[in-house]
N, C-alpha and C positions, 0 to 999 in steps of 0.2 A: 690542697688550695681548696678543692669540693668539700672534702671534710669537715678543715677548715670552716665555709661558710653555711654546711651543715648544720656543725658545731653552736657559731654563734645566733645562725636564724634561730636556734632553739632554746640558747639562753637569754637573746631577748624577745621570745615566745612571737616568733614573726615566720611570715611566708618569703616565698619568690613573690608573690605579689606588695608584700610591705614593701621589701626592698624595693624592688624595680619603683614604691612611686614614694619610698624612702632616696633617691642615688638620681633619676631617673634616666639612667641605664635600662635601653628599651629589655621588653617583659622576652623576648626573644633569644634574642644575646645571651639572659641570665641562665633561663631558659635552657639552648640551646646548647651552652656550657654545663650545666649540673645536671645535663641527661647525657652527657656522651659525647652528644653529638659534634661537640666542637671540644676540637681536646685545649686548642690555648685563649689561653686570656691576657690581655694589652695587661700593659703597670695603668697606662690610663684609668681602663675597668675598671681596676684594683683599686686602685687611687678615691671611687666613686663610691664600689661598694662599701670601703672601713667609710669613710663619710661616712653615707648609710646606717654604721653599726656603731658611727662617732669612734669610732679612733684611727689611730693615725697606724701608718702603713709597717710600723717597728713592733705593736701590739700585735697584729696581723701577722704577723710571723713568730712571738713571743709567744709558743706555745709548744707540748711538750712533742705535738705533734709531724715540729718541723727540727726534733732532736736528731735521729737517722736517719734523713732525707738521702737517697742514691738515684741517681739518672736511669729508668729503663734502660 
């Protein structure tokens, strides 16, 4: 999920601060997750992130990154 968010940030020429402004998800929540200080992200937060990128959840996961995902 982190890799996909980074990819979308790059594709949309955005940074975490801009994503925070688009989503209303707190900057600390985004930062802690992206910097691996927090392992999990809630579905609600992910939905807000998708809204910030103007995509649906299914579009978020429709990426080769998720092709062969295995549980760690």
